C-alpha positions in Angstrom: -46.4 78.5 -42.1 -42.5 76.8 -41.9 -40.1 77.7 -44.4 -38.9 74.9 -46.5 -35.9 73.0 -45.6 -33.1 74.1 -47.5 -30.4 71.5 -48.9 -27.4 71.7 -51.2 -25.6 68.8 -53.3 -22.1 68.9 -52.8 -19.5 66.6 -54.9 -17.8 63.9 -52.8 -15.7 60.5 -53.2 -16.6 57.3 -51.7 -13.8 56.4 -49.8 -14.4 52.5 -49.1 -11.9 49.6 -50.3 -13.7 49.2 -54.1 -11.7 49.7 -57.0 -14.8 52.1 -58.5 -14.2 54.8 -55.8 -17.2 56.5 -56.8 -17.7 60.1 -57.3 -20.7 61.3 -55.3 -23.4 63.7 -55.1 -24.2 64.5 -51.3 -27.1 66.4 -50.2 -26.3 68.6 -47.6 -28.8 69.5 -44.8 -29.1 71.8 -42.1 -28.0 71.2 -38.8 -24.8 69.3 -39.8 -26.4 66.6 -41.3 -26.5 64.7 -44.8 -29.5 63.6 -46.6 -29.5 61.7 -50.2 -26.4 60.1 -51.6 -26.2 60.0 -55.3 -23.7 58.9 -58.1 -22.0 62.0 -59.8 -23.3 62.0 -63.1 -20.6 64.4 -64.4 -17.7 61.9 -63.8 -18.4 59.6 -66.7 -17.1 56.2 -64.9 -19.5 56.6 -62.0 -21.9 57.7 -64.3 -24.5 58.5 -61.8 -24.3 54.9 -60.5 -23.4 54.0 -56.9 -24.1 50.8 -54.8 -27.0 50.8 -52.5 -24.9 50.3 -49.2 -23.5 54.0 -49.9 -26.4 55.4 -51.0 -27.7 54.9 -47.3 -24.7 56.4 -46.2 -26.8 58.9 -43.6 -27.8 55.9 -41.6 -23.9 55.3 -40.9 -22.6 58.9 -40.4 -25.6 59.6 -38.2 -25.8 56.2 -36.6 -26.0 56.8 -32.8 -23.5 54.2 -32.0 -20.6 56.2 -33.3 -17.8 56.5 -31.2 -17.6 60.4 -29.9 -15.0 60.6 -27.1 -11.6 58.8 -26.4 -11.9 55.7 -24.2 -9.7 53.8 -21.9 -9.7 50.2 -21.2 -11.2 49.6 -17.9 -11.7 45.8 -18.0 -10.0 42.9 -19.1 -8.8 42.7 -22.8 -11.7 41.9 -25.1 -14.2 42.9 -22.1 -15.3 46.1 -24.1 -15.2 47.6 -20.8 -14.4 51.4 -21.1 -14.6 54.7 -19.3 -14.2 58.3 -21.0 -11.1 60.2 -20.9 -9.8 63.5 -22.7 -7.8 64.0 -25.7 -4.8 64.9 -23.7 -4.5 62.1 -21.4 -5.4 59.6 -24.3 -2.3 61.0 -26.3 -0.3 61.2 -23.5 -0.9 57.4 -22.3 0.0 56.4 -25.9 3.1 58.5 -26.1 4.1 57.1 -22.7 3.4 53.3 -23.8 5.3 53.8 -27.1 8.4 55.3 -25.6 8.6 52.5 -22.9 8.3 49.9 -25.4 11.2 51.8 -27.7 13.2 52.2 -24.4 12.7 48.3 -24.1 13.2 46.8 -27.3 14.0 49.3 -29.9 12.0 51.4 -32.1 11.1 48.3 -34.4 8.9 47.0 -31.3 6.2 49.6 -32.1 4.1 48.5 -35.5 1.8 51.2 -36.8 -0.9 49.1 -38.6 -3.5 50.8 -41.0 -5.3 49.6 -44.6 -8.3 50.8 -46.8 -10.8 51.7 -44.4 -10.4 55.0 -46.3 -8.6 55.4 -49.7 -8.2 58.6 -49.3 -4.3 59.2 -49.6 -3.9 61.7 -46.8 -5.9 60.2 -44.2 -4.7 56.4 -45.1 -1.2 56.9 -45.8 0.0 59.8 -43.3 0.8 56.8 -40.8 3.7 56.1 -43.0 5.2 59.4 -42.4 5.2 58.5 -38.4 6.8 55.5 -38.9 9.5 56.6 -41.2 10.6 59.3 -38.7 10.4 57.3 -35.8 11.8 54.1 -37.5 9.2 52.1 -36.3 8.7 48.7 -38.1 7.6 49.0 -41.4 4.1 47.9 -42.9 4.2 45.3 -45.9 0.3 45.4 -47.2 -0.1 42.1 -49.0 -3.7 41.4 -47.6 -5.5 42.7 -50.7 -3.8 43.3 -53.9 -0.3 41.5 -54.2 -1.1 38.2 -55.9 -3.3 40.0 -58.3 -1.0 42.8 -59.1 1.9 40.5 -59.6 0.2 38.2 -61.9 -0.9 41.3 -64.0 2.3 43.0 -64.0 4.2 39.5 -64.5 2.5 40.1 -68.3 2.3 43.9 -68.7 5.2 45.1 -66.8 3.1 47.9 -65.2 0.0 48.5 -63.4 -2.2 49.7 -66.2 -4.8 48.8 -68.7 -7.7 49.8 -71.0 -10.0 52.7 -69.6 -13.3 51.0 -68.4 -15.1 53.2 -70.3 -14.2 51.6 -73.7 -16.5 49.0 -72.7 -18.8 51.3 -74.6 -17.2 50.1 -77.8 -16.8 46.4 -77.0 -18.2 43.7 -78.5 -17.4 41.1 -76.0 -17.0 41.9 -72.1 -15.5 39.1 -69.9 -15.8 39.7 -66.3 -13.3 37.2 -64.6 -13.2 36.4 -60.9 -14.9 39.5 -59.7 -18.9 39.6 -58.5 -19.2 43.1 -59.9 -22.9 43.2 -59.0 -21.8 42.8 -55.3 -18.4 44.5 -55.2 -18.0 47.1 -58.5 -21.5 47.9 -59.6 -20.0 50.4 -62.4 -18.5 47.5 -64.1 -21.6 45.9 -64.7 -23.6 49.1 -65.3 -21.0 50.0 -68.6 -21.1 46.0 -69.5 -24.9 46.1 -69.6 -24.9 49.5 -71.2 -22.7 48.0 -74.2 -25.1 44.9 -74.4 -28.1 47.3 -75.0 -26.2 49.6 -77.0 -24.4 47.3 -79.5 -25.5 43.9 -78.6 -22.2 43.0 -76.8 -22.2 39.5 -75.0 -21.2 39.3 -71.4 -18.9 36.3 -70.5 -18.7 35.8 -66.5 -16.3 33.5 -65.0 -16.6 32.7 -61.3 -16.8 29.6 -58.8 -20.5 30.1 -58.0 -23.7 31.2 -59.7 -23.7 34.9 -58.1 -25.5 37.7 -59.5 -23.1 38.6 -61.9 -23.0 35.2 -63.2 -26.9 35.2 -63.5 -26.8 38.4 -65.7 -24.2 37.5 -68.3 -24.8 36.1 -71.7 -22.6 32.9 -71.1 -21.5 32.1 -67.2 -18.5 29.5 -66.8 -18.4 28.0 -63.6 -15.2 26.9 -62.5 -14.2 25.1 -59.2 -11.9 27.3 -57.2 -8.4 27.9 -58.2 -8.6 26.1 -61.4 -9.0 29.6 -63.6 -5.3 28.9 -65.2 -6.7 25.7 -66.8 -9.6 27.4 -68.6 -7.6 30.1 -69.7 -4.8 27.6 -71.2 -7.5 25.4 -72.9 -9.1 28.8 -74.5 -5.5 29.6 -75.7 -5.1 26.0 -77.1 -8.2 26.5 -79.2 -7.2 29.8 -80.5 -3.8 28.4 -81.7 -5.4 25.0 -83.1 -7.9 27.0 -84.7 -6.1 29.9 -86.4 -7.9 32.5 -84.2 -4.8 33.6 -82.5 -3.2 37.0 -83.9 0.2 35.6 -84.8 1.2 39.0 -86.1 0.7 40.7 -83.4 2.4 38.5 -80.9 5.4 38.4 -83.2 5.8 42.1 -82.8 4.6 42.7 -79.1 4.9 39.6 -76.9 7.8 37.1 -76.4 5.4 34.3 -77.8 7.9 31.1 -78.6 7.1 27.6 -80.3 8.0 26.3 -76.8 5.1 28.2 -75.4 2.6 26.6 -78.3 4.3 23.3 -77.7 3.3 23.5 -74.2 -0.4 24.6 -74.9 -0.7 21.7 -77.3 -1.4 19.4 -74.7 -4.0 21.8 -72.9 -7.2 20.9 -74.4 -10.4 21.3 -73.3 -11.1 18.2 -72.3 -8.0 18.3 -70.0 -9.5 21.6 -68.6 -13.0 20.2 -68.2 -11.3 17.6 -65.8 -9.6 20.3 -63.8 -12.3 23.1 -63.9 -15.3 21.8 -64.4 -16.4 23.6 -67.6 -17.6 21.3 -70.2 -15.3 20.8 -73.1 -18.0 21.9 -75.6 -18.5 25.0 -73.8 -15.1 26.0 -73.5 -14.9 25.6 -77.4 -17.9 27.9 -78.0 -16.5 30.4 -75.8 -13.0 30.3 -77.7 -15.0 30.8 -81.1 -16.4 33.7 -80.1 -13.6 35.4 -78.5 -11.9 34.3 -81.9 -14.4 36.0 -83.8 -14.5 39.2 -81.8 -11.8 41.6 -82.3 -13.0 44.1 -79.5 -12.7 41.5 -76.6 -12.5 43.6 -73.1 -11.3 41.7 -70.3 -12.0 43.0 -67.0 -10.0 41.0 -64.2 -10.8 41.0 -60.7 -9.4 40.3 -57.2 -11.3 37.4 -56.5 -9.9 34.5 -58.5 -6.5 35.7 -57.3 -7.1 35.1 -53.7 -5.7 31.4 -54.1 -2.7 30.0 -53.4 -2.0 29.9 -57.2 -3.6 33.3 -57.7 -0.8 35.3 -59.2 -0.5 32.3 -62.1 -4.2 32.5 -62.6 -4.5 36.1 -63.2 -1.5 36.0 -65.8 -3.1 33.1 -67.4 -6.5 35.0 -67.9 -4.5 37.9 -68.8 -2.5 36.2 -71.5 -5.9 35.4 -73.5 -6.5 38.7 -74.8 -3.0 39.3 -75.5 -3.2 36.4 -78.0 -6.4 37.3 -79.5 -4.3 40.8 -80.2 -7.4 42.6 -78.4 -5.2 45.5 -77.2 -5.1 46.6 -80.9 -8.4 47.5 -80.9 -10.8 50.3 -79.3 -13.1 48.4 -76.7 -10.3 45.5 -76.5 -7.7 44.5 -74.2 -7.6 44.1 -70.5 -7.9 45.9 -67.3 -7.2 45.1 -63.7 -6.1 48.4 -61.8 -4.9 51.7 -62.8 -3.3 52.3 -59.5 0.2 52.4 -61.1 -0.8 55.3 -63.3 -1.8 58.7 -61.2 1.7 60.0 -60.6 0.8 62.3 -57.7 3.7 62.6 -55.2 3.1 60.8 -52.1 6.8 61.8 -50.6 5.3 64.4 -48.4 2.2 62.6 -47.3 4.4 59.4 -46.4 7.6 61.1 -45.4 9.1 59.1 -48.0 12.4 61.1 -47.5 12.9 59.5 -44.2 12.3 56.2 -45.2 15.1 53.6 -44.1 15.2 50.3 -46.2 17.2 48.8 -43.0 14.1 48.9 -40.9 12.2 45.7 -41.1 9.0 45.4 -43.0 6.4 43.1 -41.3 3.9 41.3 -43.5 0.2 42.6 -42.7 -1.2 39.3 -43.6 0.7 37.4 -41.0 -0.4 39.4 -38.1 -1.6 36.3 -36.0 2.2 35.0 -36.5 3.6 38.3 -35.8 1.9 39.0 -32.6 2.2 35.6 -31.1 6.0 35.6 -31.8 6.8 33.8 -34.6 10.5 34.4 -35.2 10.6 34.0 -39.1 7.3 36.5 -39.1 9.2 39.0 -36.9 12.3 38.8 -39.0 13.9 37.5 -36.1 13.8 41.0 -34.6 12.4 42.3 -31.3 8.4 41.7 -30.6 5.9 43.8 -31.4 4.6 45.3 -27.9 2.8 48.5 -29.2 0.4 49.4 -31.9 -1.3 52.2 -33.5 -4.1 50.9 -35.6 -6.2 53.0 -38.1 -8.6 52.2 -41.0 -9.0 48.4 -40.4 -10.6 45.8 -38.2 -8.0 42.9 -38.2 -9.9 40.9 -35.4 -12.6 40.1 -37.8 -11.0 40.4 -41.2 -7.2 39.0 -41.0 -6.5 35.5 -42.0 -5.9 32.8 -39.3 -8.1 34.5 -36.8 -7.5 32.7 -33.8 -4.0 33.5 -34.0 -4.8 37.2 -34.3 -7.1 37.3 -31.2 -4.5 35.4 -29.0 -2.0 38.0 -30.2 -4.2 41.0 -29.2 -5.1 39.3 -25.7 -1.3 39.6 -24.7 -0.9 41.7 -21.5 2.3 42.9 -22.6 0.8 44.4 -26.0 -0.2 48.2 -26.0 -2.9 48.8 -28.6 -4.5 52.3 -29.4 -7.0 51.8 -32.0 -8.6 55.1 -33.7 -11.9 54.1 -35.3 -15.8 55.1 -36.1 -17.4 52.3 -34.3 -16.5 49.8 -31.2 -15.4 47.1 -34.0 -13.8 44.0 -32.2 -10.6 45.0 -32.8 -11.2 48.3 -30.9 -12.7 46.0 -28.3 -9.0 44.3 -27.6 -7.6 47.8 -27.4 -6.0 49.6 -24.5 -7.0 53.2 -25.9 -9.7 53.8 -28.6 -10.0 57.2 -30.2 -13.0 58.6 -32.0 -12.3 59.0 -35.8 -14.1 60.9 -38.3 -15.7 59.8 -41.5 -15.2 60.8 -45.4 -17.4 63.7 -45.3 -16.2 65.2 -42.0 -12.3 65.9 -43.7 -10.7 66.9 -46.9 -8.7 64.0 -49.0 -7.6 63.3 -52.1 -8.7 60.0 -53.9 -7.6 58.1 -57.1 -10.1 55.5 -58.3 -7.9 52.2 -59.2 -10.8 50.9 -61.0 -10.7 54.0 -63.2 -8.7 57.0 -64.6 -9.9 59.7 -62.2 -8.1 61.8 -59.4 -11.1 63.1 -56.7 -11.5 65.4 -54.2 -13.3 64.8 -51.1 -14.1 67.9 -49.5 -15.3 68.4 -45.6 -19.0 68.6 -45.8 -20.3 68.4 -42.5 -18.6 68.6 -38.9 -17.6 65.5 -37.0 -19.9 64.6 -33.9 -18.6 65.1 -30.3 -14.8 64.7 -30.2 -14.0 62.8 -33.3 -10.8 63.8 -35.0 -9.3 62.7 -38.4 -6.3 60.4 -39.1 -4.1 63.2 -40.0 -5.1 65.3 -36.7 -3.9 62.1 -34.7 -0.8 61.4 -36.3 0.2 65.0 -36.2 -0.5 65.2 -32.6 1.3 62.2 -31.9 4.3 63.2 -34.1 4.6 66.4 -31.8 4.4 64.5 -28.5 7.0 61.9 -29.7 9.6 64.7 -31.0 9.2 63.1 -34.4 10.0 66.2 -36.8 9.0 66.3 -40.4 7.6 69.1 -42.3 4.3 67.0 -43.3 3.3 67.1 -39.5 3.3 71.0 -39.6 0.9 70.9 -43.0 -3.0 70.6 -43.4 -4.7 68.1 -45.2 -5.7 70.7 -47.8 -1.9 71.7 -47.9 -0.6 67.9 -48.6 -3.2 67.6 -51.3 -1.9 70.8 -53.2 1.7 69.4 -52.5 0.8 66.0 -53.9 -0.7 67.3 -56.9 2.0 70.1 -58.0 5.0 67.6 -57.4 3.2 65.0 -59.6 2.6 67.4 -62.2 -1.1 66.6 -61.7 -2.0 70.4 -61.6 -3.2 71.8 -57.9 -5.9 71.8 -55.4 -7.2 75.1 -56.7 -7.7 73.8 -60.2 -9.2 70.1 -58.9 -11.9 72.0 -56.8 -13.4 73.3 -60.1 -15.0 69.8 -61.1 -14.1 68.0 -58.0 -12.1 65.5 -60.3 -9.8 65.4 -63.0 -9.4 62.8 -65.8 -5.8 61.1 -66.1 -6.7 58.8 -68.8 -3.6 58.6 -71.1 -3.5 58.3 -74.8 -5.2 55.4 -76.6 -1.6 53.8 -77.4 -0.3 54.1 -74.1 -3.5 52.5 -72.4 -3.5 50.0 -74.9 0.7 49.2 -74.8 0.7 49.9 -78.8 4.0 52.1 -77.5 5.3 48.7 -75.9 4.8 46.7 -73.0 6.1 47.9 -69.6 9.3 45.3 -69.8 12.6 45.8 -70.8 12.2 45.5 -74.5 8.7 46.4 -74.7 7.2 42.8 -74.8 4.5 41.2 -73.2 5.7 38.2 -71.2 4.1 35.0 -71.9 7.1 33.6 -70.0 7.5 35.7 -66.9 10.4 35.9 -64.6 8.7 35.7 -61.4 11.8 37.0 -59.5 11.9 40.3 -61.4 8.3 41.7 -61.2 8.2 45.4 -61.0 6.5 46.1 -57.9 6.9 46.6 -54.2 8.5 43.8 -52.6 9.9 42.3 -49.6 11.6 39.7 -51.0 10.4 36.5 -52.6 7.8 34.4 -50.6 6.0 31.3 -50.7 6.7 28.2 -52.9 7.8 30.6 -55.9 10.6 28.2 -56.9 7.6 25.9 -58.0 5.8 28.4 -60.4 5.3 27.6 -63.6 7.2 28.9 -66.8 4.3 29.5 -68.9 0.4 30.1 -68.2 -1.0 26.5 -66.7 -2.8 25.1 -63.9 -0.5 25.4 -61.0 -1.7 22.8 -58.2 -0.5 24.9 -55.6 -3.9 25.1 -54.0 -5.5 23.5 -50.8 -6.8 20.4 -52.4 -10.0 18.4 -51.2 -8.9 15.4 -49.2 -10.8 12.3 -47.5 -10.4 14.3 -44.2 -11.7 17.4 -46.0 -13.3 16.9 -48.8 -14.8 20.3 -49.5 -13.4 23.6 -51.0 -14.7 26.6 -49.5 -14.6 30.2 -51.1 -15.3 33.4 -48.4 -17.0 35.6 -50.9 -17.9 39.2 -50.4 -21.6 40.0 -49.7 -23.7 42.8 -51.4 -24.3 44.8 -48.2 -21.0 44.6 -46.5 -17.6 45.8 -47.6 -15.1 43.6 -45.7 -16.3 44.3 -42.1 -17.5 47.9 -42.9 -21.5 48.4 -43.0 -22.0 45.4 -40.7 -23.0 48.0 -38.0 -25.8 49.8 -40.0 -29.6 48.1 -40.1 -29.9 48.9 -43.6 -27.2 46.5 -44.6 -27.8 43.7 -41.9 -31.4 43.6 -42.7 -30.4 42.9 -46.1 -28.0 39.6 -45.4 -29.0 36.2 -44.3 -27.1 35.4 -41.0 -23.8 33.6 -41.0 -24.5 30.7 -43.6 -23.0 28.1 -45.9 -24.0 27.9 -49.3 -24.1 24.0 -50.0 -25.1 21.9 -53.2 -28.4 20.1 -52.3 -26.7 16.5 -53.3 -23.7 17.6 -50.8 -26.2 18.6 -48.1 -28.3 15.3 -48.6 -25.0 13.3 -48.2 -24.0 14.9 -45.2 -27.8 14.6 -43.6 -28.2 17.9 -43.5 -31.0 20.4 -44.4 -32.0 24.4 -44.9 -31.5 26.3 -41.6 -29.8 23.4 -40.1 -26.2 24.5 -38.2 -23.1 22.7 -39.5 -19.4 22.9 -38.2 -16.9 23.7 -41.0 -13.7 22.9 -39.9 -9.9 22.4 -41.0 -6.2 22.6 -39.2 -6.9 26.4 -38.2 -10.0 25.9 -36.5 -13.8 25.5 -36.9 -16.9 27.8 -37.5 -20.5 27.2 -37.2 -22.7 28.1 -39.8 -26.3 27.7 -41.1 -26.9 25.6 -44.2 -28.3 27.4 -47.1 -29.2 25.0 -50.1 -27.7 26.3 -53.4 -27.2 24.3 -56.6 -25.2 27.1 -58.3 -22.0 25.3 -57.5 -19.9 22.5 -58.4 -20.4 19.6 -56.1 -17.6 19.7 -53.4 -17.8 23.6 -53.3 -19.4 25.6 -50.4 -19.5 29.4 -50.4 -19.8 31.7 -47.2 -20.8 35.1 -48.2 -19.7 38.3 -46.0 -17.6 38.8 -43.2 -20.3 39.0 -40.4 -18.9 40.3 -37.1 -17.3 37.4 -34.9 -20.3 38.0 -32.5 -22.9 37.3 -35.0 -21.7 33.7 -35.1 -23.0 31.2 -32.7 -19.7 30.2 -31.4 -18.7 33.9 -31.3 -15.7 33.2 -34.0 -15.9 34.2 -37.6 -15.3 32.9 -41.2 -11.4 33.8 -41.1 -10.9 31.2 -38.2 -10.6 29.0 -41.3 -8.4 31.3 -43.6 -4.7 30.7 -43.8 -1.7 33.1 -43.5 1.1 31.3 -45.4 1.9 33.7 -48.1 1.0 33.3 -51.6 3.9 33.1 -54.1 5.9 35.1 -55.3 5.0 38.3 -53.2 2.9 37.4 -50.6 -1.0 37.9 -49.9 -3.5 35.8 -48.3 -5.2 33.0 -49.9 -8.6 34.0 -48.5 -10.9 32.0 -51.1 -8.7 28.9 -50.8 -9.7 26.8 -48.0 -10.3 22.6 -47.7 -12.7 22.3 -45.0 -14.6 19.1 -43.3 -18.5 19.5 -42.7 -20.5 18.1 -40.2 -23.7 18.5 -38.2 -23.5 20.5 -35.2 
C-alpha cells in the first residue's frame, strides 16, 4: 500500500498589483510543487478570503509554457523567433549592447523600465539601484496611481486613511469608483460582513452595473468622468439641510463662505444633467449619509483614470470630511496606505546614488518616447537600450500603436526578463526566464491595508529561471556598477529595510509572516491634524504643491478648479465620436496577467463591447456581431454584448486581452491616450470618446 502524499501549508503573500496584497496559505507538495492556495485567516484584513485567480495559482506556476531558458532573437522583431542560449552569453550580450549605446549617446540612452508585476520591494524596486549607480534615465511611474494619489493627498496632506477593518464598525459603506468584486475581493468581504452583522448600508458608485453595484443596497450609476458633479450635489444638500458638521469643519478644515457659495449652485438637478443620477436619488443618499455618523468611504482607482481624475478623487473625499465622519470609529475615508509603512528602501533602490540631474522619463508616454518625441525625451538623447522587468507595455501601455512602432525599431536593443512569452517579450532581442513569487524571498506592504508581510521562497524555480535581484546584480557586476546592495541577498535586503525603518527585523517578521503597522486611532483619523501645514483638510487645494513625488506639473493644471467641482476636461462625446468608452478590469485577469492560464481564459468572454440595447439597435448591430471601435488614435474590432446596465452613450470593454486575441491582432489600448493627466501625470485609461460602426 502506497504511503499518503505529505503536504505542508506555509504562509506567503500574493505579489500582484492589487491593493489587497493578500496574505496566503500555500500547500507545498513533494517534488517541488504547490497545491491549494488559500487566504491566511490569521491576517485579519485578508481574513481567509482571496480571489479565484490566485486560488488557482498552481496552474500558473506549473504552466508548461513558462520560460525556463534564456533566448536570443533569431528572426525579425516581433516574429517570436528565438533560439536558446546560456546565461553568460545572454548577460554578456546585454552588457555589450548597453555599453555600446552609452558610448554613442551617453548613459541616459539606457532606460530600465519596470512596474508592478510583483509588488515585492526587493524584486520590484532593485532595478532603481542599477539605474542610479549607472546614471541611466529615470523612471517616473505614472501609469496607475498618480491621479488618484494626487487627488487624495490634495485634501489630506498625506497618503493614509482609516483602517479598512473598521468597516466592521460602519453603518454606511460607500464603495466609490472600484469594482471590488473583480479587483479587491477583501473590500467586498468586509463590507458584506458589516451589512450582516450590523445592518450597514452599502452604496456603490460606478459607471456600469458591475458585480459590486449589483451587490450594493444603493447603486449610483454615473456617466464616466462626472463623479465630481455627484459629490458636489451631495455636499450642496448637506449644507442646505443642516447635515454638515460645521463645528468639525471649523476646527479641522479650510472651509470658507466662498466654498459654501460655490456649492449653492451645485444642485441635484444640476448634477443629474451631468452625471445621470436622478436628483431624487441624490437627495436620498445625501440624507442617509447626513444621518449616519459612521460612514466609511472606500475610494478606488477606477474613477480617477479620467483627465479630471484628481479633481474627482478630491471631490469624493470631501464628502466624509464635510460630514465629520473622520471623528467616528468606522467613519472617514481610505484610498491607500502606501505612504505609511516606513520601511527604508535606501539600500534596495540605491537612493544614496540618486542624481536629480538625470532625466526622468514618463512611463505612460513610452510610445512617444520610443518614437522620438522630443518633449517626451526631455530634449535628450533617444532611448536605444532597455531592460524590462515586471510589466508588459506592448499590451498594457496607452497609445499602443506608437508603443509597438517604437519597440519595432532596429536601433532599439531590448532585454525582457519574464515568466511567459508576452507580447513585449516577443519584441525583445534577449528574453530572460524569471522566477515567480513562491520561488524567491521578498518583502511586501499592502497599500490596501496596514500589514508588512514576508513572502518566503517555498519551492525552487523550474529550469534556469532567475529572480529579478539575481539579474540586476549579475548585470551590475559586468557593467562595473558598484554599490553595497549588489552584494546583499534578498533576505539581507529585507532585514536592512526593516531595521533601518524601525520596523523590527527579518527574524521578528518570520515568526508570524506579517506585522500590523496600523497607527493609533487619532493618527489614522487625522484627529491629530491633517498632513498639510496648519493641520487642516484642504477643500481648496493648491494643486502646484501636493506633497507627493513629482516630475513637474503636467497637463492643463492651470485650468483645475479651485474647489470641488465637475471639471469638463474629459474627452466629451461629439457627433463624430458619440460614445464614451471605459476599459474596465475583468474578473479573471489582472491587467495582462493570468491571460495565459486556462482557468482564467475560460471564464472570460472573448474581447467584447458591452453596449446598451437601444444604442445597438440604433447602430443596427446585435449580439455576437463584430463592430469597429475607433478614435483618432486607432481602431479595434470587438464583439457586441448587449447590456442595459449603462447610460446610453456609454460602452464598456472589460479586460486587457492579449493583442493576438483580437480579430485584428490589436488590443484595447490602441484607443487609450498617453497625454498626461493634470497635475502630476498618469494615463486616462477610462476616458475615451469613440465612434462605433459595423465591421
